[in-house]
DRENTI-878897 format. One record per residue (C-alpha): residue number from 1; residue in one letter; x, y, z. Coordinates in steps of 0.2 Angstrom, whole numbers. Example, Ala and Ser with C-alpha at 12.3 -4.5 7.8 and 13.67 -1.06 7.14 Angstrom:
// DRENTI-878897
{1; "A"; {62; -22; 39}};
{2; "S"; {68; -5; 36}};
END
This chain:
// DRENTI-878897
{1; "M"; {622; 697; 501}};
{2; "T"; {629; 696; 484}};
{3; "Q"; {624; 711; 473}};
{4; "L"; {611; 706; 460}};
{5; "I"; {617; 718; 447}};
{6; "T"; {634; 726; 442}};
{7; "T"; {640; 737; 429}};
{8; "E"; {647; 722; 419}};
{9; "L"; {630; 715; 418}};
{10; "V"; {622; 731; 409}};
{11; "E"; {622; 734; 391}};
{12; "L"; {616; 752; 385}};
{13; "D"; {609; 756; 368}};
{14; "Q"; {617; 741; 359}};
{15; "N"; {611; 731; 344}};
{16; "L"; {609; 713; 351}};
{17; "G"; {600; 706; 336}};
{18; "N"; {582; 706; 330}};
{19; "T"; {575; 691; 340}};
{20; "P"; {572; 687; 358}};
{21; "E"; {584; 672; 355}};
{22; "S"; {599; 683; 351}};
{23; "V"; {596; 694; 365}};
{24; "I"; {594; 681; 378}};
{25; "R"; {609; 672; 372}};
{26; "H"; {619; 688; 373}};
{27; "L"; {613; 691; 391}};
{28; "A"; {617; 673; 396}};
{29; "S"; {635; 675; 390}};
{30; "K"; {637; 691; 400}};
{31; "V"; {631; 682; 416}};
{32; "A"; {643; 667; 412}};
{33; "A"; {657; 679; 408}};
{34; "T"; {656; 687; 426}};
{35; "G"; {657; 670; 434}};
{36; "R"; {639; 669; 439}};
{37; "A"; {634; 654; 428}};
{38; "S"; {644; 638; 425}};
{39; "E"; {640; 638; 406}};
{40; "V"; {632; 649; 393}};
{41; "E"; {622; 635; 383}};
{42; "G"; {613; 627; 399}};
{43; "L"; {608; 645; 405}};
{44; "F"; {602; 650; 388}};
{45; "A"; {592; 634; 385}};
{46; "D"; {583; 636; 401}};
{47; "A"; {579; 654; 399}};
{48; "F"; {574; 651; 380}};
{49; "A"; {563; 636; 384}};
{50; "R"; {554; 648; 397}};
{51; "E"; {552; 661; 384}};
{52; "Q"; {544; 648; 372}};
{53; "K"; {531; 643; 385}};
{54; "T"; {525; 661; 387}};
{55; "A"; {531; 677; 379}};
{56; "T"; {539; 689; 392}};
{57; "G"; {536; 705; 384}};
{58; "I"; {524; 716; 394}};
{59; "P"; {516; 733; 390}};
{60; "G"; {527; 748; 390}};
{61; "G"; {542; 742; 380}};
{62; "I"; {548; 730; 393}};
{63; "A"; {553; 712; 393}};
{64; "I"; {558; 700; 407}};
{65; "P"; {565; 684; 401}};
{66; "H"; {569; 673; 417}};
{67; "C"; {572; 656; 422}};
{68; "R"; {579; 644; 436}};
{69; "S"; {594; 635; 430}};
{70; "A"; {606; 623; 437}};
{71; "A"; {619; 632; 427}};
{72; "V"; {617; 648; 438}};
{73; "T"; {628; 649; 453}};
{74; "V"; {623; 666; 459}};
{75; "P"; {606; 675; 458}};
{76; "T"; {608; 688; 444}};
{77; "L"; {601; 702; 435}};
{78; "A"; {607; 707; 418}};
{79; "M"; {600; 722; 409}};
{80; "A"; {600; 729; 391}};
{81; "R"; {593; 744; 384}};
{82; "L"; {591; 740; 366}};
{83; "N"; {593; 750; 350}};
{84; "P"; {584; 744; 339}};
{85; "K"; {570; 737; 349}};
{86; "V"; {566; 718; 349}};
{87; "D"; {548; 710; 349}};
{88; "F"; {546; 700; 364}};
{89; "G"; {527; 697; 362}};
{90; "A"; {519; 712; 371}};
{91; "K"; {503; 718; 363}};
{92; "D"; {509; 736; 362}};
{93; "G"; {524; 732; 352}};
{94; "P"; {543; 728; 354}};
{95; "A"; {554; 731; 369}};
{96; "D"; {568; 742; 372}};
{97; "L"; {571; 738; 391}};
{98; "V"; {576; 720; 394}};
{99; "F"; {579; 712; 411}};
{100; "F"; {586; 695; 411}};
{101; "I"; {583; 687; 428}};
{102; "A"; {593; 671; 431}};
{103; "A"; {590; 661; 447}};
{104; "P"; {599; 645; 454}};
{105; "D"; {588; 630; 455}};
{106; "G"; {591; 632; 475}};
{107; "A"; {589; 650; 476}};
{108; "D"; {586; 656; 494}};
{109; "Q"; {570; 664; 498}};
{110; "E"; {578; 682; 502}};
{111; "H"; {586; 682; 484}};
{112; "L"; {569; 677; 476}};
{113; "K"; {560; 690; 486}};
{114; "L"; {572; 703; 479}};
{115; "L"; {570; 697; 461}};
{116; "S"; {551; 697; 463}};
{117; "K"; {552; 715; 470}};
{118; "L"; {562; 721; 455}};
{119; "A"; {549; 713; 443}};
{120; "R"; {535; 723; 452}};
{121; "S"; {545; 739; 451}};
{122; "L"; {544; 738; 432}};
{123; "I"; {526; 742; 431}};
{124; "K"; {531; 759; 439}};
{125; "K"; {531; 772; 426}};
{126; "D"; {544; 783; 435}};
{127; "F"; {556; 769; 437}};
{128; "T"; {555; 763; 418}};
{129; "A"; {557; 782; 413}};
{130; "A"; {572; 783; 423}};
{131; "L"; {579; 768; 416}};
{132; "R"; {577; 775; 398}};
{133; "N"; {585; 792; 404}};
{134; "A"; {600; 784; 412}};
{135; "S"; {617; 789; 404}};
{136; "S"; {628; 776; 411}};
{137; "E"; {629; 758; 418}};
{138; "A"; {633; 764; 435}};
{139; "E"; {616; 774; 435}};
{140; "I"; {607; 759; 430}};
{141; "V"; {614; 749; 444}};
{142; "E"; {610; 763; 456}};
{143; "L"; {592; 764; 450}};
{144; "V"; {590; 745; 452}};
{145; "D"; {597; 745; 469}};
{146; "G"; {586; 759; 474}};
{147; "A"; {571; 750; 468}};
{148; "L"; {576; 735; 478}};
{149; "A"; {578; 746; 494}};
{150; "D"; {561; 755; 490}};
{151; "K"; {569; 771; 486}};
{152; "P"; {561; 784; 474}};
{153; "A"; {568; 785; 456}};
{154; "A"; {579; 800; 457}};
{155; "H"; {581; 801; 438}};
{156; "A"; {564; 802; 433}};
{157; "A"; {562; 820; 430}};
{158; "A"; {570; 820; 413}};
{159; "A"; {560; 806; 406}};
{160; "P"; {560; 806; 387}};
{161; "A"; {543; 810; 379}};
{162; "D"; {539; 794; 371}};
{163; "A"; {541; 784; 388}};
{164; "V"; {524; 773; 389}};
{165; "P"; {515; 772; 406}};
{166; "V"; {515; 754; 412}};
{167; "G"; {503; 745; 423}};
{168; "A"; {500; 753; 441}};
{169; "A"; {511; 764; 451}};
{170; "V"; {512; 751; 465}};
{171; "G"; {526; 751; 478}};
{172; "S"; {539; 738; 474}};
{173; "G"; {538; 731; 491}};
{174; "A"; {519; 731; 493}};
{175; "S"; {510; 716; 497}};
{176; "A"; {499; 708; 483}};
{177; "V"; {485; 707; 495}};
{178; "G"; {475; 724; 496}};
{179; "S"; {489; 735; 489}};
{180; "S"; {485; 754; 488}};
{181; "S"; {490; 763; 473}};
{182; "A"; {486; 776; 460}};
{183; "G"; {477; 770; 444}};
{184; "T"; {486; 768; 428}};
{185; "A"; {483; 777; 412}};
{186; "S"; {479; 760; 403}};
{187; "A"; {467; 754; 417}};
{188; "A"; {458; 771; 416}};
{189; "S"; {455; 770; 398}};
{190; "T"; {447; 754; 399}};
{191; "A"; {439; 753; 416}};
{192; "G"; {423; 763; 412}};
{193; "P"; {413; 770; 426}};
{194; "A"; {416; 764; 444}};
{195; "T"; {406; 749; 449}};
{196; "S"; {392; 754; 460}};
{197; "G"; {390; 745; 477}};
{198; "P"; {403; 735; 487}};
{199; "A"; {409; 723; 474}};
{200; "R"; {422; 710; 481}};
{201; "L"; {434; 699; 471}};
{202; "V"; {448; 687; 475}};
{203; "A"; {462; 681; 463}};
{204; "V"; {476; 670; 462}};
{205; "T"; {491; 673; 451}};
{206; "A"; {505; 660; 447}};
{207; "C"; {518; 657; 433}};
{208; "P"; {529; 642; 430}};
{209; "T"; {545; 651; 437}};
{210; "G"; {536; 661; 451}};
{211; "I"; {548; 675; 450}};
{212; "A"; {542; 689; 439}};
{213; "H"; {524; 687; 431}};
{214; "T"; {516; 681; 446}};
{215; "Y"; {519; 697; 456}};
{216; "M"; {517; 709; 441}};
{217; "A"; {500; 702; 437}};
{218; "A"; {495; 703; 456}};
{219; "D"; {499; 722; 457}};
{220; "S"; {491; 726; 440}};
{221; "L"; {475; 717; 445}};
{222; "V"; {474; 726; 461}};
{223; "A"; {478; 743; 454}};
{224; "A"; {464; 741; 440}};
{225; "A"; {452; 735; 453}};
{226; "Q"; {455; 750; 464}};
{227; "E"; {453; 762; 449}};
{228; "M"; {436; 754; 447}};
{229; "G"; {431; 755; 465}};
{230; "V"; {432; 736; 468}};
{231; "D"; {439; 727; 483}};
{232; "L"; {451; 714; 476}};
{233; "Q"; {463; 704; 486}};
{234; "V"; {476; 693; 478}};
{235; "E"; {485; 677; 483}};
{236; "T"; {502; 676; 474}};
{237; "Q"; {508; 658; 472}};
{238; "G"; {526; 662; 468}};
{239; "S"; {543; 656; 472}};
{240; "S"; {547; 668; 486}};
{241; "G"; {532; 661; 497}};
{242; "A"; {513; 662; 496}};
{243; "K"; {501; 668; 510}};
{244; "P"; {484; 659; 507}};
{245; "L"; {469; 671; 507}};
{246; "D"; {459; 671; 523}};
{247; "P"; {444; 659; 521}};
{248; "A"; {432; 672; 526}};
{249; "V"; {438; 684; 512}};
{250; "I"; {435; 669; 500}};
{251; "A"; {419; 666; 507}};
{252; "A"; {413; 684; 505}};
{253; "A"; {420; 686; 487}};
{254; "D"; {408; 688; 473}};
{255; "A"; {419; 680; 460}};
{256; "V"; {437; 674; 458}};
{257; "I"; {450; 677; 445}};
{258; "F"; {464; 664; 441}};
{259; "A"; {478; 673; 431}};
{260; "V"; {489; 657; 430}};
{261; "D"; {500; 646; 420}};
{262; "V"; {501; 632; 431}};
{263; "D"; {488; 623; 442}};
{264; "V"; {481; 633; 457}};
{265; "R"; {486; 626; 474}};
{266; "G"; {470; 623; 485}};
{267; "K"; {458; 626; 471}};
{268; "E"; {444; 618; 481}};
{269; "R"; {444; 633; 493}};
{270; "F"; {435; 643; 479}};
{271; "A"; {422; 629; 474}};
{272; "G"; {406; 636; 468}};
{273; "K"; {413; 654; 464}};
{274; "P"; {411; 661; 447}};
{275; "V"; {427; 660; 439}};
{276; "I"; {438; 670; 426}};
{277; "N"; {453; 659; 420}};
{278; "A"; {467; 666; 409}};
{279; "P"; {486; 665; 407}};
{280; "V"; {495; 675; 420}};
{281; "K"; {501; 687; 407}};
{282; "R"; {483; 693; 403}};
{283; "G"; {484; 699; 421}};
{284; "I"; {498; 711; 416}};
{285; "D"; {491; 716; 399}};
{286; "E"; {472; 717; 402}};
{287; "P"; {469; 718; 421}};
{288; "A"; {454; 730; 419}};
{289; "K"; {446; 719; 406}};
{290; "M"; {448; 704; 419}};
{291; "V"; {441; 713; 433}};
{292; "Q"; {426; 718; 422}};
{293; "E"; {423; 701; 417}};
{294; "A"; {424; 694; 434}};
{295; "L"; {411; 707; 439}};
{296; "A"; {400; 702; 425}};
{297; "A"; {401; 683; 430}};
{298; "A"; {397; 687; 448}};
{299; "S"; {380; 693; 442}};
{300; "D"; {377; 679; 429}};
{301; "P"; {369; 664; 436}};
{302; "H"; {375; 654; 421}};
{303; "A"; {393; 659; 423}};
{304; "R"; {407; 645; 424}};
{305; "R"; {411; 641; 442}};
{306; "V"; {425; 633; 451}};
{307; "P"; {421; 615; 452}};
{308; "H"; {415; 607; 469}};
{309; "F"; {428; 594; 466}};
{310; "G"; {443; 606; 463}};
{311; "A"; {452; 597; 450}};
{312; "E"; {454; 606; 434}};
{313; "E"; {447; 623; 429}};
{314; "Q"; {429; 619; 423}};
{315; "A"; {431; 626; 406}};
{316; "E"; {447; 616; 403}};
{317; "Q"; {438; 600; 408}};
{318; "E"; {423; 604; 397}};
{319; "A"; {434; 606; 382}};
{320; "S"; {443; 591; 386}};
{321; "E"; {428; 581; 388}};
{322; "K"; {421; 587; 372}};
{323; "G"; {437; 582; 363}};
{324; "E"; {436; 564; 369}};
{325; "H"; {425; 551; 364}};
{326; "I"; {419; 538; 377}};
{327; "G"; {432; 525; 373}};
{328; "Q"; {446; 538; 377}};
{329; "K"; {437; 543; 393}};
{330; "L"; {436; 525; 399}};
{331; "K"; {454; 521; 394}};
{332; "R"; {460; 536; 404}};
{333; "A"; {450; 532; 419}};
{334; "L"; {455; 513; 419}};
{335; "L"; {474; 517; 417}};
{336; "T"; {473; 529; 431}};
{337; "G"; {466; 516; 442}};
{338; "V"; {478; 503; 437}};
{339; "S"; {492; 516; 440}};
{340; "Y"; {487; 520; 457}};
{341; "M"; {484; 501; 461}};
{342; "I"; {501; 495; 456}};
{343; "P"; {511; 501; 472}};
{344; "F"; {499; 490; 483}};
{345; "V"; {500; 475; 472}};
{346; "A"; {519; 477; 469}};
{347; "G"; {524; 479; 488}};
{348; "G"; {510; 466; 492}};
{349; "G"; {516; 453; 479}};
{350; "L"; {534; 455; 483}};
{351; "L"; {530; 452; 503}};
{352; "I"; {520; 437; 499}};
{353; "A"; {533; 430; 489}};
{354; "L"; {546; 433; 503}};
{355; "G"; {533; 425; 515}};
{356; "F"; {533; 409; 504}};
{357; "L"; {552; 409; 503}};
{358; "L"; {554; 409; 521}};
{359; "G"; {538; 400; 527}};
{360; "G"; {534; 389; 513}};
{361; "Y"; {517; 388; 504}};
{362; "N"; {508; 381; 520}};
{363; "I"; {511; 398; 527}};
{364; "T"; {494; 403; 520}};
{365; "S"; {485; 393; 532}};
{366; "V"; {494; 397; 548}};
{367; "A"; {500; 414; 546}};
{368; "D"; {485; 423; 555}};
{369; "K"; {488; 411; 570}};
{370; "I"; {507; 413; 571}};
{371; "V"; {506; 432; 569}};
{372; "L"; {493; 434; 583}};
{373; "A"; {500; 421; 595}};
{374; "N"; {519; 423; 593}};
{375; "N"; {533; 436; 594}};
{376; "F"; {552; 436; 595}};
{377; "G"; {552; 430; 612}};
{378; "N"; {539; 416; 609}};
{379; "L"; {544; 409; 592}};
{380; "P"; {533; 396; 583}};
{381; "E"; {537; 378; 579}};
{382; "G"; {550; 380; 564}};
{383; "G"; {559; 395; 572}};
{384; "L"; {562; 412; 566}};
{385; "A"; {560; 409; 548}};
{386; "I"; {543; 403; 550}};
{387; "Y"; {538; 418; 561}};
{388; "L"; {546; 431; 549}};
{389; "G"; {538; 421; 534}};
{390; "A"; {521; 423; 543}};
{391; "V"; {523; 441; 546}};
{392; "L"; {529; 445; 529}};
{393; "F"; {515; 435; 521}};
{394; "K"; {502; 444; 531}};
{395; "I"; {508; 461; 527}};
{396; "G"; {508; 457; 509}};
{397; "A"; {491; 449; 510}};
{398; "L"; {484; 465; 519}};
{399; "S"; {492; 476; 505}};
{400; "M"; {485; 465; 491}};
{401; "G"; {468; 467; 500}};
{402; "F"; {468; 485; 494}};
{403; "L"; {470; 480; 476}};
{404; "V"; {451; 481; 471}};
{405; "P"; {447; 496; 482}};
{406; "A"; {462; 505; 476}};
{407; "L"; {458; 501; 458}};
{408; "A"; {439; 507; 460}};
{409; "G"; {444; 522; 470}};
{410; "Y"; {456; 529; 458}};
{411; "I"; {445; 525; 443}};
{412; "A"; {432; 536; 451}};
{413; "Y"; {446; 549; 456}};
{414; "A"; {450; 550; 437}};
{415; "I"; {432; 554; 433}};
{416; "A"; {426; 565; 448}};
{417; "D"; {443; 570; 457}};
{418; "R"; {444; 569; 476}};
{419; "P"; {425; 568; 480}};
{420; "G"; {425; 552; 469}};
{421; "I"; {439; 543; 480}};
{422; "A"; {428; 538; 495}};
{423; "P"; {413; 531; 485}};
{424; "G"; {425; 522; 473}};
{425; "F"; {434; 514; 487}};
{426; "V"; {418; 509; 496}};
{427; "A"; {411; 501; 479}};
{428; "G"; {428; 492; 477}};
{429; "A"; {426; 485; 495}};
{430; "V"; {409; 479; 491}};
{431; "S"; {415; 471; 475}};
{432; "G"; {428; 461; 485}};
{433; "F"; {415; 457; 499}};
{434; "M"; {403; 449; 485}};
{435; "G"; {418; 440; 476}};
{436; "A"; {416; 450; 461}};
{437; "G"; {435; 453; 460}};
{438; "F"; {444; 466; 449}};
{439; "L"; {429; 466; 436}};
{440; "G"; {417; 471; 450}};
{441; "G"; {430; 485; 455}};
{442; "I"; {431; 492; 437}};
{443; "V"; {412; 493; 436}};
{444; "G"; {410; 499; 454}};
{445; "G"; {424; 513; 450}};
{446; "L"; {415; 519; 435}};
{447; "L"; {398; 519; 443}};
{448; "A"; {405; 529; 458}};
{449; "G"; {415; 541; 447}};
{450; "Y"; {401; 546; 435}};
{451; "V"; {388; 548; 449}};
{452; "A"; {400; 559; 460}};
{453; "H"; {404; 569; 444}};
{454; "L"; {385; 571; 440}};
{455; "I"; {381; 576; 458}};
{456; "G"; {395; 589; 457}};
{457; "T"; {386; 598; 443}};
{458; "W"; {371; 602; 453}};
{459; "Q"; {368; 620; 457}};
{460; "V"; {365; 621; 476}};
{461; "P"; {363; 636; 488}};
{462; "R"; {379; 645; 493}};
{463; "W"; {378; 639; 511}};
{464; "L"; {378; 621; 505}};
{465; "R"; {392; 622; 493}};
{466; "G"; {406; 619; 506}};
{467; "L"; {398; 603; 511}};
{468; "M"; {396; 596; 493}};
{469; "P"; {414; 589; 490}};
{470; "V"; {416; 582; 508}};
{471; "V"; {399; 576; 513}};
{472; "I"; {386; 577; 500}};
{473; "I"; {395; 570; 485}};
{474; "P"; {403; 555; 494}};
{475; "L"; {387; 551; 504}};
{476; "L"; {376; 550; 488}};
{477; "A"; {388; 543; 477}};
{478; "S"; {392; 529; 489}};
{479; "I"; {374; 525; 492}};
{480; "V"; {370; 524; 473}};
{481; "A"; {386; 515; 467}};
{482; "S"; {387; 503; 482}};
{483; "G"; {369; 500; 482}};
{484; "L"; {368; 495; 464}};
{485; "M"; {383; 483; 467}};
{486; "F"; {374; 475; 482}};
{487; "L"; {356; 474; 474}};
{488; "V"; {359; 472; 455}};
{489; "L"; {377; 470; 448}};
{490; "G"; {388; 462; 461}};
{491; "G"; {380; 444; 459}};
{492; "P"; {381; 442; 441}};
{493; "I"; {399; 450; 440}};
{494; "A"; {404; 438; 454}};
{495; "G"; {398; 423; 443}};
{496; "L"; {407; 429; 428}};
{497; "T"; {423; 431; 439}};
{498; "T"; {421; 413; 446}};
{499; "A"; {419; 407; 428}};
{500; "L"; {434; 417; 421}};
{501; "N"; {445; 410; 435}};
{502; "G"; {439; 393; 432}};
{503; "W"; {443; 395; 413}};
{504; "L"; {460; 402; 417}};
{505; "S"; {464; 388; 429}};
{506; "G"; {459; 375; 417}};
{507; "M"; {470; 381; 403}};
{508; "T"; {484; 369; 399}};
{509; "G"; {493; 364; 384}};
{510; "A"; {489; 372; 367}};
{511; "S"; {476; 384; 374}};
{512; "A"; {489; 391; 387}};
{513; "V"; {502; 393; 374}};
{514; "V"; {490; 403; 363}};
{515; "L"; {486; 414; 377}};
{516; "G"; {505; 417; 380}};
{517; "I"; {507; 421; 362}};
{518; "I"; {493; 434; 362}};
{519; "L"; {500; 442; 378}};
{520; "G"; {518; 442; 371}};
{521; "L"; {512; 451; 356}};
{522; "M"; {502; 464; 366}};
{523; "M"; {517; 468; 376}};
{524; "C"; {529; 471; 362}};
{525; "F"; {516; 481; 351}};
{526; "D"; {518; 498; 358}};
{527; "L"; {531; 496; 371}};
{528; "G"; {523; 504; 386}};
{529; "G"; {508; 511; 376}};
{530; "P"; {490; 507; 378}};
{531; "V"; {490; 490; 371}};
{532; "N"; {505; 485; 382}};
{533; "K"; {496; 493; 397}};
{534; "V"; {480; 483; 393}};
{535; "A"; {490; 466; 394}};
{536; "Y"; {499; 472; 409}};
{537; "A"; {483; 478; 419}};
{538; "F"; {475; 461; 415}};
{539; "A"; {489; 452; 423}};
{540; "V"; {491; 463; 438}};
{541; "A"; {473; 464; 442}};
{542; "G"; {471; 445; 443}};
{543; "L"; {487; 443; 452}};
{544; "S"; {478; 442; 470}};
{545; "A"; {468; 427; 464}};
{546; "G"; {483; 416; 462}};
{547; "S"; {487; 403; 475}};
{548; "A"; {497; 387; 477}};
{549; "T"; {482; 378; 470}};
{550; "N"; {477; 391; 457}};
{551; "Q"; {494; 396; 449}};
{552; "A"; {486; 402; 432}};
{553; "P"; {486; 420; 437}};
{554; "W"; {505; 419; 442}};
{555; "Q"; {508; 411; 425}};
{556; "I"; {500; 426; 416}};
{557; "M"; {510; 438; 426}};
{558; "A"; {526; 429; 422}};
{559; "T"; {521; 429; 404}};
{560; "V"; {519; 447; 403}};
{561; "M"; {534; 451; 412}};
{562; "A"; {545; 440; 402}};
{563; "A"; {538; 446; 385}};
{564; "G"; {540; 464; 391}};
{565; "M"; {558; 461; 394}};
{566; "V"; {562; 455; 377}};
{567; "P"; {562; 471; 366}};
{568; "P"; {575; 481; 375}};
{569; "L"; {586; 466; 377}};
{570; "A"; {585; 462; 359}};
{571; "M"; {589; 479; 354}};
{572; "A"; {604; 478; 365}};
{573; "L"; {610; 462; 358}};
{574; "A"; {607; 468; 340}};
{575; "T"; {619; 483; 343}};
{576; "V"; {632; 470; 348}};
{577; "L"; {629; 458; 334}};
{578; "D"; {631; 471; 320}};
{579; "K"; {636; 488; 325}};
{580; "K"; {637; 495; 308}};
{581; "L"; {618; 495; 306}};
{582; "F"; {615; 507; 321}};
{583; "S"; {620; 525; 323}};
{584; "L"; {631; 530; 337}};
{585; "A"; {617; 536; 348}};
{586; "E"; {608; 520; 345}};
{587; "R"; {624; 510; 351}};
{588; "E"; {624; 521; 366}};
{589; "N"; {606; 517; 370}};
{590; "G"; {610; 499; 367}};
{591; "K"; {621; 499; 382}};
{592; "A"; {608; 506; 394}};
{593; "A"; {595; 494; 386}};
{594; "W"; {603; 479; 394}};
{595; "L"; {599; 485; 412}};
{596; "L"; {582; 492; 407}};
{597; "G"; {577; 475; 399}};
{598; "A"; {583; 465; 414}};
{599; "S"; {572; 477; 425}};
{600; "F"; {556; 474; 414}};
{601; "I"; {556; 492; 407}};
{602; "S"; {550; 489; 389}};
{603; "E"; {552; 508; 386}};
{604; "G"; {570; 505; 384}};
{605; "A"; {567; 500; 366}};
{606; "I"; {557; 516; 361}};
{607; "P"; {572; 525; 354}};
{608; "F"; {575; 510; 342}};
{609; "A"; {557; 509; 338}};
{610; "A"; {555; 528; 335}};
{611; "A"; {569; 528; 323}};
{612; "D"; {564; 512; 313}};
{613; "P"; {547; 507; 318}};
{614; "L"; {543; 496; 303}};
{615; "R"; {557; 484; 307}};
{616; "V"; {559; 486; 326}};
{617; "I"; {541; 483; 331}};
{618; "P"; {538; 467; 321}};
{619; "A"; {555; 459; 326}};
{620; "S"; {551; 463; 344}};
{621; "M"; {533; 455; 343}};
{622; "L"; {541; 440; 335}};
{623; "G"; {552; 437; 350}};
{624; "G"; {539; 442; 363}};
{625; "A"; {526; 430; 355}};
{626; "L"; {540; 415; 357}};
{627; "T"; {544; 420; 375}};
{628; "G"; {525; 421; 379}};
{629; "A"; {523; 404; 372}};
{630; "L"; {537; 396; 381}};
{631; "T"; {533; 404; 398}};
{632; "M"; {515; 397; 397}};
{633; "A"; {521; 380; 391}};
{634; "F"; {533; 377; 405}};
{635; "N"; {522; 384; 418}};
{636; "V"; {533; 398; 424}};
{637; "T"; {525; 408; 438}};
{638; "S"; {528; 426; 445}};
{639; "Q"; {521; 432; 461}};
{640; "A"; {529; 449; 459}};
{641; "P"; {521; 462; 446}};
{642; "H"; {537; 470; 442}};
{643; "G"; {556; 470; 443}};
{644; "G"; {562; 458; 430}};
{645; "I"; {576; 446; 434}};
{646; "F"; {579; 456; 450}};
{647; "V"; {564; 448; 458}};
{648; "F"; {570; 430; 455}};
{649; "F"; {565; 424; 472}};
{650; "A"; {547; 427; 466}};
{651; "I"; {549; 417; 450}};
{652; "G"; {543; 399; 450}};
{653; "N"; {553; 388; 437}};
{654; "L"; {567; 402; 436}};
{655; "L"; {578; 391; 424}};
{656; "M"; {564; 391; 410}};
{657; "F"; {559; 409; 414}};
{658; "V"; {577; 414; 409}};
{659; "V"; {577; 402; 395}};
{660; "A"; {561; 409; 387}};
{661; "I"; {568; 427; 389}};
{662; "I"; {585; 422; 380}};
{663; "A"; {575; 413; 366}};
{664; "G"; {564; 428; 363}};
{665; "T"; {579; 440; 364}};
{666; "V"; {590; 431; 352}};
{667; "V"; {575; 429; 339}};
{668; "S"; {571; 447; 340}};
{669; "A"; {589; 452; 338}};
{670; "L"; {592; 441; 323}};
{671; "A"; {575; 447; 315}};
{672; "V"; {580; 466; 317}};
{673; "V"; {597; 463; 311}};
{674; "G"; {590; 453; 296}};
{675; "L"; {577; 466; 292}};
{676; "K"; {590; 480; 293}};
{677; "R"; {602; 471; 282}};
{678; "W"; {589; 465; 268}};
{679; "A"; {574; 475; 269}};
{680; "V"; {573; 493; 260}};
{681; "K"; {587; 503; 270}};
{682; "K"; {589; 520; 275}};
{683; "S"; {605; 529; 281}};
{684; "V"; {607; 527; 299}};
{685; "D"; {616; 543; 299}};
{686; "T"; {599; 552; 298}};
{687; "V"; {592; 543; 313}};
{688; "E"; {595; 553; 329}};
{689; "P"; {585; 545; 343}};
{690; "V"; {584; 552; 361}};
{691; "P"; {597; 545; 372}};
{692; "V"; {591; 534; 386}};
{693; "T"; {599; 536; 403}};
{694; "V"; {599; 525; 418}};
END
């Protein structure tokens, strides 16, 4: 295995600047200079981005900047002993020992384990004292190699007097679960008297990179707990693998500690347990305090607990809910439902369109019979095309049948997490059965979600907690939400849905054009934002109601898709018509916008709108309104919810679909060019939008 550290990667008693940025850049340069990274800037950018998320200084004058980077070719350690010290954000002051851990994106597990082992060794006071006392680069390399091989530090005897004890003296190769160690000075000073009685805790530690802080926090917490006479077992969710805690251990625990900077995997295993949640770095800096807080929570009936639905940490959820008004909560839930529903509609709509292409519109009345009675050896009248058309249509129809249940299920999921999915799907199925359509699905999903969320807040006996998310919540929420749909709400919503479909089907002439204008304006107003999504969701949700005799929903879908294609296409055309009005970055974005617009990705115009919103957005809305009016006026239809020009086979009256898009694109392009020429100008040199890549 390639050596992780060499003498060329060690810097002793040097001035590397007075900021973490300068130190990290210098060490990244050393890594690249030894051929272990392909470039300095890429490695530095990844490491400094990680540093900005969470400071990597830890108690005892140590810092461990680290990252995974595509620029790294060989797992590497670079080390600097600084003079003067540099502040890396530790509570006890600046650091003089800096280890820079650089791992490739695809680092193998063996290397990651070694890197993690080194990080855990840094909380051993004899190891850090030996590093400070080392007289040469070769001695540093020997010490590091010894730590990775679990050898005792041979140079600790002459440690300088000002060496600061750090963390717990945990063996670098020890498991994070049930490690044994001597207590630390810092833990002893804050732990107080040992807890009487057999207190049992569990913990999870995890950081974004999963190399250093994950394991150091685990060792620090275990050491502090043992100093206090507490049984603490830790699950490290790091990059070198994770061994889940035994369910029996979790069940017996009095409380749980989450020292994490990322989501806990499998959080539902801890449902109902009193919880202390903090960043992973606090597990290193204040392990004894976290243990004390967990013990206090275990005896506090009002302590925060891991939610039964295992979605987000309860405190974070409560804070989020306090910061949202009811409109924001509803919008978030509805958009979640739509986003999960779209794959069912996209696949189903395209398959139905292919079925019509092969089998004709009459396939709707004979598809069931053909699919059940025929096969490749017994083709129906009309041959292979009719048979394949029936199969494709039926698959698409079955997929579209999930539209309302999926919408309702994932609206409920957005409110109550996983326990809301089942009652939401059931309420959506009831809505479809009663003819209440997507409006009923929305109402049923909201009911199921809020009822499931409410039930999840109940305080129940410990023996019942495990049944709450998988039995009790889905059962009761399904009864309440679907019962209300059957007994009270389903009938009126079905009547409203019938009236709405009748109104849409009867729209012709001027009224249809007005609707097209409104939808076009909405699609171009915020280019993928909430207003755009409302118009798109309206079109997608009604798509399943379309048929050969009721093509109004298909017309609405075509209008929304055509108008949404206009802004990126218009910006691409504008950069061709008058290059001088656009910066170099905008002209490059314009090249990508051709394909983005043709694919119905309205976000392709965002770089232009971000740079010049007062001219780009009105110009886009002008062209979008024209396109929307034309598609409705010429009865253009689309059975596909996405894909732009590339789903031409699903477009009815394709020629006018293209004409409407071209007309809107030309109008918007001319409008934005005119506004940039004659409206109040600003220098394009100051505009640096984010490039769009395809």
